[in-house]
C-alpha positions in Angstrom: -13.1 -11.9 20.3 -12.8 -13.2 23.8 -13.8 -11.4 26.9 -14.6 -8.1 25.3 -17.3 -6.1 27.0 -18.5 -4.6 23.7 -22.0 -3.5 25.0 -20.3 -1.3 27.6 -17.2 -0.1 25.7 -18.8 0.7 22.3 -20.9 3.6 23.7 -18.0 5.0 25.6 -15.8 5.0 22.4 -18.6 6.5 20.4 -19.0 9.2 23.1 -15.4 10.2 22.8 -15.5 10.5 19.1 -18.9 12.3 18.9 -18.3 14.9 21.6 -14.8 15.8 20.5 -16.1 16.1 16.9 -18.7 18.5 18.2 -16.0 20.6 19.9 -14.0 21.0 16.6 -16.3 21.3 13.6 -15.1 23.2 10.5 -16.7 24.0 7.1 -15.9 20.4 6.3 -14.7 17.8 8.8 -12.9 18.9 11.9 -10.0 21.2 12.6 -7.9 21.0 15.8 -4.9 23.2 15.3 -1.6 22.2 17.0 -0.9 24.1 20.2 -4.1 26.0 19.9 -6.9 26.8 22.4 -9.0 24.3 20.6 -6.4 21.6 21.2 -6.3 22.6 24.9 -10.1 22.4 25.0 -10.0 18.9 23.6 -7.5 17.9 26.2 -9.7 19.4 28.9 -12.6 17.4 27.7 -10.5 14.2 27.8 -9.4 15.0 31.3 -12.9 15.3 32.5 -14.0 12.2 30.8 -11.1 10.2 32.2 -11.7 11.4 35.8 -15.4 10.6 35.5 -14.4 7.0 34.7 -12.0 6.7 37.7 -8.7 7.3 36.0 -5.8 9.3 37.3 -4.9 12.3 35.2 -1.7 14.4 35.1 0.0 16.9 32.8 3.6 16.7 31.6 6.2 19.4 30.7 4.9 19.6 27.1 1.3 20.1 28.4 0.3 16.7 27.1 -2.0 14.6 29.3 -1.2 11.3 30.9 -4.0 8.9 32.1 -3.6 5.7 34.2 -5.3 3.5 36.7 -5.0 5.2 40.2 -2.8 2.3 41.5 -0.2 3.0 38.8 0.1 6.8 39.3 3.3 6.4 41.3 4.9 3.7 39.1 8.6 4.0 38.5 8.2 3.0 34.8 5.4 2.1 32.4 4.3 1.2 29.0 3.1 4.3 27.2 0.1 4.0 24.8 -1.5 6.8 22.9 -1.3 9.3 20.0 -2.1 12.9 19.1 -5.3 15.0 19.4 -4.6 17.7 16.8 -5.8 17.3 13.2 -5.1 18.8 9.8 -7.4 21.6 8.6 -10.8 20.2 7.7 -9.6 16.7 8.4 -11.1 13.6 9.7 -12.0 12.9 13.3 -10.1 9.6 13.8 -6.5 10.4 12.7 -4.7 10.6 16.0 -7.8 10.7 18.2 -8.4 7.0 17.7 -5.1 6.2 19.3 -5.9 8.3 22.4 -9.4 6.8 22.7 -7.9 3.3 22.4 -5.6 4.0 25.4 -8.5 5.2 27.5 -10.7 2.2 26.5 -7.9 -0.2 27.4 -7.6 1.5 30.9 -11.3 1.6 31.5 -11.7 -2.0 30.3 -9.1 -3.2 32.7 -10.7 -1.3 35.6 -14.2 -2.6 34.9 -13.2 -6.2 34.4 -10.8 -6.2 37.3 -7.8 -7.0 35.1 -4.2 -6.3 35.9 -1.6 -5.2 33.5 1.7 -7.1 33.2 3.4 -3.7 33.7 2.0 -0.3 34.6 0.3 1.4 31.6 -0.1 5.1 31.0 -2.1 6.6 28.1 -0.8 9.9 26.5 -2.8 12.5 24.6 -0.2 14.4 22.7 -0.2 17.8 21.1 1.2 18.8 17.8 1.7 15.9 15.4 0.4 17.3 12.1 2.7 19.3 9.8 -0.1 21.5 8.4 0.2 24.2 11.0 4.0 24.9 11.4 5.3 23.0 8.4 6.9 20.3 10.5 5.5 17.1 11.9 5.7 15.2 15.2 6.5 18.4 17.1 5.0 17.1 20.3 6.9 13.8 20.4 10.1 15.4 19.2 9.8 17.8 22.1 9.3 14.9 24.6 12.3 13.0 23.2 14.8 15.8 22.7 14.7 15.6 18.9 13.3 19.0 17.9 15.6 20.8 15.5 16.2 24.5 16.0 14.6 25.4 12.6 11.4 23.7 13.7 11.4 25.5 17.1 11.5 28.7 15.1 9.1 27.6 12.4 6.2 30.0 11.9 2.4 29.2 12.1 0.6 29.2 8.8 -2.1 31.5 10.2 -0.5 34.2 12.4 3.2 33.8 11.3 4.4 33.6 14.9 7.1 31.1 15.7 6.4 27.8 17.4 8.4 29.0 20.4 6.0 31.8 20.9 3.0 29.5 20.8 4.7 27.2 23.3 5.4 30.1 25.6 1.8 31.1 25.4 1.0 27.6 26.8 3.5 28.0 29.6 5.9 25.5 28.1 9.6 26.1 29.0 11.4 26.3 25.6 15.0 26.4 27.1 15.4 22.6 27.2 13.9 22.4 23.7 16.5 24.8 22.4 19.2 22.7 24.0 17.8 19.5 22.3 17.1 18.0 25.7 14.2 15.6 26.4 11.4 17.1 28.5 10.4 13.7 29.9 12.4 10.9 31.5 12.8 8.5 28.6 14.3 5.8 30.9 10.8 5.4 32.6 9.1 4.6 29.3 9.5 0.8 28.8 7.6 0.7 25.5 5.5 2.9 23.3 2.3 1.6 21.6 0.1 3.4 19.2 -3.2 2.5 17.6 -4.0 4.4 14.4 -6.4 4.2 11.5 -4.9 2.7 8.3 -4.4 5.5 5.8 -4.6 3.3 2.8 -6.9 0.6 1.4 -5.2 -2.7 2.3 -7.3 -3.7 5.2 -10.5 -2.7 3.4 -9.6 -4.6 0.3 -8.6 -7.7 2.3 -11.6 -7.5 4.6 -9.5 -7.5 7.8 -10.5 -5.3 10.8 -7.0 -4.7 12.2 -3.3 -5.4 11.7 0.0 -5.3 13.5 2.5 -2.8 12.0 6.0 -4.1 11.2 7.6 -0.7 10.5 7.1 2.8 9.3 8.4 3.5 5.9 11.2 6.0 5.5 11.5 8.0 2.3 13.5 10.2 0.1 11.8 13.0 -1.8 12.5 15.4 -4.6 9.8 18.1 -4.6 10.5 19.7 -8.0 12.6 17.7 -10.5 13.0 19.5 -13.8 13.4 17.4 -17.0 14.9 19.9 -19.4 14.6 19.3 -23.2 14.2 21.5 -26.2 11.0 23.1 -27.6 9.9 22.4 -31.1 7.0 22.1 -33.5 5.0 19.0 -32.9 4.6 18.3 -36.6 8.0 19.4 -37.9 10.6 17.7 -35.7 11.3 14.0 -36.5 11.7 11.6 -33.6 15.4 11.3 -34.1 15.9 15.0 -33.5 13.6 15.5 -30.6 14.6 16.3 -27.0 11.2 15.6 -25.5 11.0 15.9 -21.7 7.6 14.3 -21.5 8.7 11.1 -23.1 11.8 11.1 -21.0 9.7 11.4 -17.9 7.4 8.7 -19.1 10.3 6.3 -19.8 11.7 7.0 -16.3 8.4 6.3 -14.6 8.1 3.1 -16.6 11.5 1.9 -15.5 10.8 2.8 -11.9 7.5 1.0 -12.0 9.1 -2.2 -13.4 11.7 -2.1 -10.7 9.0 -1.6 -8.1 7.2 -4.7 -9.3 10.4 -6.7 -9.3 11.2 -5.7 -5.7 7.8 -6.6 -4.5 8.0 -10.0 -6.2 11.3 -10.7 -4.3 9.7 -9.8 -1.0 11.1 -6.3 -0.5 9.1 -3.3 0.6 8.6 -0.2 -1.7 6.1 2.4 -2.8 6.7 5.3 -5.1 4.7 8.2 -6.3 4.9 11.2 -8.6 2.1 13.4 -7.3 3.0 16.6 -9.2 3.5 16.4 -13.0 3.2 19.3 -15.5 4.5 21.4 -18.3 4.5 25.2 -18.1 0.9 26.4 -18.4 2.1 29.7 -19.8 3.9 28.2 -22.7 2.6 24.7 -23.3 0.4 24.0 -26.3 -1.0 21.1 -28.2 1.3 21.7 -31.2 4.5 22.4 -29.1 7.1 20.0 -27.9 7.7 21.3 -24.3 11.1 22.6 -23.4 10.8 21.2 -19.9 8.6 19.2 -17.5 8.4 19.5 -13.7 7.6 16.6 -11.5 7.9 15.4 -7.9 9.1 12.0 -6.7 8.4 10.3 -3.3 10.1 6.9 -2.8 9.3 5.0 0.4 10.4 1.8 2.1 10.7 0.4 5.6 14.1 -1.0 4.5 17.0 1.4 4.5 18.9 -0.8 2.0 16.1 -0.6 -0.5 16.0 3.2 -0.2 19.8 3.3 -0.9 19.3 0.9 -3.8 16.5 3.0 -5.3 18.5 6.3 -4.9 21.4 4.8 -6.9 19.0 3.3 -9.5 17.2 6.6 -9.9 20.4 8.4 -10.7 21.6 5.8 -13.1 18.3 5.7 -15.0 18.2 9.5 -15.2 21.7 9.5 -16.6 20.9 6.8 -19.2 17.7 8.4 -20.3 19.3 11.8 -20.5 21.9 10.4 -22.9 19.5 8.5 -25.1 16.9 11.3 -25.4 19.0 14.4 -25.3 17.5 15.8 -22.1 18.8 16.8 -18.7 17.4 16.1 -15.2 17.8 18.6 -12.5 16.7 16.9 -9.2 17.0 19.8 -6.9 17.4 19.1 -3.2 16.6 15.8 -1.6 14.6 15.5 1.6 15.0 12.2 3.4 13.6 10.4 6.5 15.0 7.2 7.8 12.7 4.1 8.2 11.6 3.3 11.7 11.2 -0.5 12.4 8.9 -1.6 15.2 10.5 -3.7 17.9 10.6 -7.4 16.9 9.5 -8.6 20.3 6.6 -6.2 20.4 5.6 -7.2 16.9 5.6 -10.9 17.9 3.6 -10.1 21.1 1.0 -8.1 19.2 0.7 -10.8 16.6 0.1 -13.4 19.4 -2.4 -11.1 21.0 -4.3 -10.6 17.7 -4.4 -14.3 17.2 -5.8 -14.8 20.7 -8.3 -11.9 20.5 -9.6 -12.5 16.9 -8.4 -16.0 15.9 -6.2 -14.7 13.2 -3.3 -12.2 12.7 -2.1 -9.9 9.9 1.1 -7.8 9.7 1.8 -4.9 7.4 4.0 -1.8 6.9 2.9 1.7 7.5 3.3 4.1 4.6 2.6 7.2 6.6 4.6 8.6 9.4 3.6 8.4 13.1 4.8 9.5 16.6 5.8 5.8 17.0 8.7 6.5 14.6 10.0 9.3 16.9 9.9 7.1 20.0 11.6 4.3 18.1 14.3 6.7 17.0 14.8 7.7 20.6 15.6 4.1 21.5 12.2 3.2 23.0 10.9 -0.2 21.8 7.8 0.7 19.9 4.8 -1.0 18.3 1.6 -0.1 16.4 -1.8 -1.5 15.6 -3.7 -0.4 12.5 -7.5 -0.3 12.4 -9.5 -0.6 9.1 -10.7 2.7 7.8 -12.3 3.6 4.5 -11.6 6.7 2.3 -8.0 7.4 3.5 -7.1 9.9 6.1 -6.6 13.7 6.5 -10.0 14.2 5.0 -13.6 14.5 6.3 -14.6 11.1 4.9 -12.5 9.0 7.2 -14.8 6.0 8.0 -13.6 3.8 10.9 -16.2 1.5 12.4 -16.5 1.3 16.1 -16.6 -2.5 15.8 -13.2 -2.5 14.1 -11.8 0.0 16.6 -12.8 -2.4 19.4 -10.9 -5.2 17.7 -7.8 -3.0 17.7 -8.3 -2.2 21.4 -8.8 -5.9 22.2 -5.5 -6.7 20.6 -3.8 -4.0 22.8 -5.6 -5.2 26.0 -4.7 -8.8 25.3 -1.1 -7.8 24.8 -0.9 -5.6 27.9 -2.9 -7.6 30.5 -1.7 -10.4 32.6 -2.8 -13.8 31.4 -5.8 -14.9 33.5 
């Protein structure tokens, strides 16, 4: 990497992660509940840290924090870089926090090396991204961009059963514009949104790559509880021709979906699919009984809306065909869908060039998990993301991002944002 003051920046990054971890320990990992006093305490620590390193700090209408170089405090518009500070219960320390730390390091690096940004840059430390607390995700960024649905404003907290609106009022946040679906920041002043995040899968680890540019955030459609309904029978007494076996019907469906998944990947299209819940009724199933029904979930994701539409039609057709041939019935229940969010092509190209400059190579991939960047993109703000290698997945105490890889990601962002010397 070129021009990276690693000896100075690595201890600062480590300090952020270590001291915030110490603020929010749980039985395992860390817990920083959305819109909680502990989340506020985390923001207070970040504010003191930023001011100690010469940065300007301000609070917005959602009680998020904004950091910038003092000379950019009065800018008319800016590039926004950051992420969220809350975590899932007993989660890892890097999911969300790494993106905030990256924005701070980018600002401190510019100040210490005497660099100027091509456009003013502000770092945001946001509240309330994780769905674990109120059952809905991206609450903070939805509030900022005027995309918070009424049912999410009234969603109740898993702990005290009070609505989100009450928790916001406790923080002094005006909920009237939220109820009217109005943005609580001036979106016209945000030229771009950038977010660094740990990768939540194994691709960078398996390919031995420290960081990547994100091409898009996969959308999805989900069925939480599909029932495949057959007919119970004795396992030894019912010949194959007379069986209505929901287990074999489910197995055939998954085999067909898996084959189509492989074909789509071979033709250069993006897809992942998962059935994370599968089971027969524990009260009635037995080793000698053909089950009468099987329940399973299905989560199909792609960053291509056309692929999602294709898979939705394909799923229905295959269920109908298998139902006829095996004498079963599929009841899919309600569908829950989220549209894909593509990152801005110009930003992707710029980050790829910055990664090439900073590291001598570049790599681009899709994001399987959702992020605040998707909300900003859906609000019409050009958005981009950088992933950093991380072992053991996310949302668990074993997240394992290395500071060296984190600094590669921040170097990509700095190279993209700073004026060419």
